[in-house]
N, C-alpha and C positions, 0 to 999 in steps of 0.2 A: 296382465297387470302386475307389474314388478313387485315383490316384498316389499311391507311398509319398515322392517325394521331389518338388520345384519344379524348375522350367526351370533356374533358378542353380544349385540342386544339381547335376543331371542334368550340366549345363556343365562344374562343377568335377570331378566324376568323369570326363568324359571326357577331363580334361589330365591324368589319372593315367597317367605312363609306367613307373614304376618296376613290376616283376613282382610283388614282394610286396604293393605296394599294389591289383595287379589281381586276385591270390589272395584278397585279404581283401576284394574288391568281391563276386568271385566268391562266395565263400562266404556272404556277406550274401543274395545273390541264391539260392542254393541251399537255406537256412532260408525264404524266401518261397514258392520252389515247393512246399516239402516241406509247410507250411502250408495252403497252398491244394489242393493235390491228393494228399497222402500219398505212396503208393508207384503211381499209376496212371500208364498211360503211354499214348499216344494216336499210333500209327504209321499213316501214310499212304503210300500206293503211288499211283501215276498210269499213265494208257496218253496218247500224244500220238494222240488218235484222226484229227487231220488237221494236217497240216503242210506249210509253205511258203507262199511267192506272198503273201504278207500284203502289203496296201497300205499298211499305216502306216511310220512311218519312227522307230520307236523306236530309240533308238542303239545300245543293248545286244544287240540282235536279229539272228541271222544269217537269219531268214525274212524279213527286210524286203527288200523289194524295191528298195529304196534302199541296201542293205548289197551291197558287191562280193564279201562271203564266198558259197560256193556255196551254193546254196539246198538244203536239205533237205527232201526232198518225200515225199509219199505221201498219197492221195486218202482222203476220209469213209470211216474202218472201218465195215464191217455192224455190227448189234447183236451178230451170232454172235461175232465177232471181240473185240468189247469185252468180251462176257460172258468169253472164254477167259482174256483177260489179266485179268480181275478174279479170276477161278478160280486162276489161278497167283498173283497177289499175296496171295488169302488162304492158300495154302497154305504161302506164305513166311511168315506170320505176320504181315500188314498186317491194321490194325485196321478202315479205311476206305479206299476206293477212289476217285478222281477222274478224270472223263473231261475230256480238255483239247485244245481246238481254237484254231487260229490266228486272229486277225484280231479286227477289231470286233463281228462278228456272223456267224451262220449263215443260209445259205439256208432254207428251209422245208423241204425234202427232209432237208438234213443234221442241222436241228434234230430231226425226227423221228426220225433214227438214233440220237441223244442219248436222245430220251425213250423210244424203244424199249430200248436198249441199258440206260437206269437200270431200265426193269421187269422187265429178265432177271435183272440183279445182284440186285435186291432179293427175287426171287422165288427164285435157286436159291444164292445166297452167305448167308452172315451179317456180309457187310460193312456199315457205314455207308457211305453215298454222296454225294458230291459232284460238283460240275462247274464248269469253269472254259470257259464259251462266249463271251466278248467282252460287249458291252453287251446288255441285256436289257430288254424292256420287262416292265410289270406284268403284263401277260397271259401272258407267257413266263416271268415267274417262278412263275404258278401252275400252268402247266402241269409245269414242274420239278417241283415239291412234289407234283402228283398221279401223277406216274410215279415217285415213290420218293425223289428227291432232298431230301436234308435239309440241306445246306449248299453254298453258292455261292461261288466263289472270284472275287475280282477286286479285283487289287492298286491301290494310289495310286502305286506304284512309288518314291517320293521325297517330297522337302518339297515343299508347293506352291511357296513359293519359287524353288526349283531346278526345277521340273518344265518348264519351257521349254526347258532346255537337254536334257532327256530326250526328249522327243518334240514336234512342232508339229502332229501332224495329230490327235493323240486329245486331246482336253480334260478338264482335271481336273475341271470341274463333270459331265462326262458321267459321269466314272468315280463319282464321289457318287452320283448320280441315279440308277445300276446298282444301289450298295448298297441305297440307300431301297427301291428298287423289292425287291430281295432280303427285306429286313427286313419291310417294308409285306407280303409275300405269306406271311409266317410262318416264313421259313428262316432257319437260321444264316447268319452274314457269315463271310466269310474274307477278311481282308485286311491285307496286309503290304507290303512293298518290297524294294528292292535296296541294299545299303551298296556304297560304293568307286566311284561314281558320277561322282566328282568333287565330290559335295557336302563343306561345311565341316562342322566338329564344330557349329555353333550349327544348320545345318540338320538334321543328324541328330537332334537334341533337337526340334527343330522338327516333322520326321516323327513321332516318337512321340509327341508331346504330340496332334499331329492325330489319330494313331491312337487315343490314349486316348480321345479326343471322338467318334470314329466308335463305340467301344467293340464291336469284332468278337470274335465267341466265338474264332476262330482267327488267329493273324497268322503267315504264312510269314514267315523272314528268309532273303534271299537274299544271297549275296557274289559279287559280280560276277567272273565267268568270262571274261576278255576274248577275244572271237572276231575273230582278224584280218579285217579288211574291214569292220567295223561301225565307227560313230563314236568308241566307245570301246575299240577293239581294240589301243589301242597303251599302255593302263594296267597298272601294275603289279600284281601279286595282293597281298592286303590282309595286313598282318603278323597273323599268329595271336594273338599276344596282344591287339591290338588288336579285331581281330574276337570274343573272348570277351567282352572288356570292353565292346563295346556292347550284346551279348547281354544280359550283367548289368544294363546300364542299362536298355534296353527292358523287361526284367523288373521292373524297380523301377517303372517308370511305368506297366505294365499289370500288376498282379499276378495277376489273376483272367483273363487271356486263356490261350488253348492255346498254344503257341510251338512252332513245329518251324523245324529248320535244313533248308534245301532246296536250290538250285542253288549251284555253286561252292564245297560244303564239303569236297570232295576236294580239290580245287585249290588252295585257300586255306589249309588246315589241315593238309594234309600227312597223312603214314600215321603219327604220333606221339600224342602224350597230348592233345592239345589239342581230340581230337572227345570225349575224355570230360570235360575241362574246361569246353566248349560246353555238355554237358548239365548240369554241375553250376551251369553260368550262368544256367540257368531253363527248360531244354529240356522239354517235354513228350514230344516224340517228332522223328522225322526223317522225310526223304522217302525211305522205302527202295527199294531196287533201282536203277532209271536213271530219268535226268532226259528233258527232252523232247527233246534232240538230243546229250545226252552220257551217258556212263558214269557209274554210281554204286557204290556199296558191295554187299556179299554182304550180306543180308537176316540171314543166320546170325551175322555179325559185329557186325551194329549191335542185333540183342537182346542177344548176349552184353555189348555195353558199357554197355547200360541195367541187365542183372540185374548186372553185377559192382558197380553203385552202390546195390542193394538196392532196385531199382524191377521191377516186375510186367509182364511183357510178354505173358502169356499172352494166348491169342486169347480172345475175347469172344462168345458165343453167342445173344447176343439179338436178332441181326438188325436193328440198328440203331435198336432202341426207345428207346433212350438214346443221344441224338446226342453228348454229352458222353461223356467215359470214366469207367466207374465205380471209384469207389475202392475197391478190393477188400480192403484190408487188414482192414476191417472184420469181414470173414467168412472170410477165408483162414485156414485153419490147418493147419499143415505144406505137404505138396505141394500143387500147384494141382491141382483137381480135374480129370479128363480131359475132354475133348468130341471129338464123333466126327470133327471137323476135324483134330484132333490127329493122326490116323492119315495125314494129307496129308503130302505131301514139305517138306522144309524149307529146301533151298539152293537159291540163285539158276541154279545150270547145270541143275538137276533141273527147273526150272518153266519152262512157255515166258512168262516176263513179257516187257513191252515191253522191246524191245532196238535203241534207235537204231542200233547198229553194223551191224546186219543187216538192218533194216526199214525203214529210210530210203536214198532214192537221194541223191546229192548232185549237183546240175547246176550246173556254171559258168553264170554269166549271159551271154547274148547281148549285153546291154547294160543299164547302169545308171543311171536318170535321176539329176540332180543331187538333192542331197539338199533337201527345201524350206527348210531352214533354213540353207543354203548351207555347212553344215562338210563338211569331208574324211573320209571312211573313213581308218582307219589302221591300221597292225599287219601291211601287205602288203609293205613295202618290203624289197628283197633285203641291204640292210644289217643285219646283227646286231644292231649298236649302236641302231637306230632300232625294234627289235622290243621287246617289253614284257620287263622283266628276271622271271626266271620262278625262284622260290626253290625251287619244285616242280614235278616235270615235268608237261606237260601231257598230258590223256588224248586219244589217236589214234584218228580214226575207222577202223576197217577197212572197206574197198571192200565193198559188199553184193553178194552174191551173187543175191538174189532181192527182189522188191518186194510185201511181205506183203498190200500191199491193192488 
C-alpha cells in the first residue's frame, strides 16, 4: 500500500508542536490502523541469545567494544534455554518470539544453535518465530526458513544520509543486501530504526520513506535510551509528545506495515498516558517483557493497555501458520474462545522470561580502543550538568547473582 502522505506533508506534520494538533494527528493514524488491521494485535517477545563483545561501533550500543559502558555479557544460549524463554513468552501472552544475537554475524556453531532453537520453538509452542542474527547470506536465510523461522529482523537504524553518524563499521548497503536475501528466501522482513539519535526532522522523514520503499512486513520503532559511555550517551530523552507524533507520521507513510514500539519506550514515554497514546498513533503491538539489556513492562499491563482500546490480545493457536496477525473480529462473538495455552501463567514475575537484570554479567572493559570515527563516548562525566537530562527515572541494573548461560 503506498504512503498516504507525501514527504512534504510529512515534514509539515513533523513541525506540529501544539498538543491539540498532535492529538488530531494521532486520531488520524488510529483510523488508518483500524482500517487496515481492525482489532488484531501482534505482540512480540525476545531473548538476547548472545550478548556483549560486539566488534562494531554503533553509537547507541553498550555492547560495542568501542563503548566505555560496562559490557553486558553472556555466551550463546543452548537450544533448550531458548525454548525455555519462548515458553515463558507464550505463557505471558506473546504472539511471536524473536531470537536475537549481537554482531554482524554468527559462527557456524552459534548459527546451528539458533536453528535448533527455532525448531524446538516451532515444535513445542504456538508462537510465530523471528530471528535477528546480523548479516546473513542467501544460504543462511534459506536455512532459517527451513528451521521454522518466518520473519527476520534487520534494522537500517536511521536515514541513509545520517547513517555515517551512527556507525562506520557496518555498511548501509550491507544491511540492504541482508534484507534482500531474507525476502528472496521467502521470509518476511522486519526493518525499522531508532529515533532521537541526533537526526533532523528531514532525516526522520527520509528514513520513513526509505522504509516504505523497502516495504517490510514489520516495522519496529525504538526510542533512544542513552547509555552512558556510548557515543550518544549524553542525549536527552525524547519528548513523549514528539515520540507519539512521529509514530503517527510513520503510520501514515506505511499504512499496511505492522508497527511495534520496542526499546526505550518506558524511559521516553514514562508511566502515564503516552503509552496508550502511542498505541492510538498506529501500533499493532509492543515488545512484551524485557529488552536486550534493559528491563521492560509487565506483559499483563501491556495486554490491558491494548484491550482498553478495544483491541484483541487473545493468544493465537495456529502455530504460526499465518505470519500476519489474524483479524479475529470477523468470527469473534462474545467471549474469546479458550485455548489450551490459556491455562498457562500470565504474569512476568511468574514466568522465567529473559531477564537482563539477572542473566547478564556487566564487565568493565580493561581497555577501550578509540572509536573509528574519532567521536568521544559521552555521559560518563562526574559533573551532573554534563549528564543527560532525565524527565523520567532510568531503569537500573541489579547486580546479577548468576550467569544463566
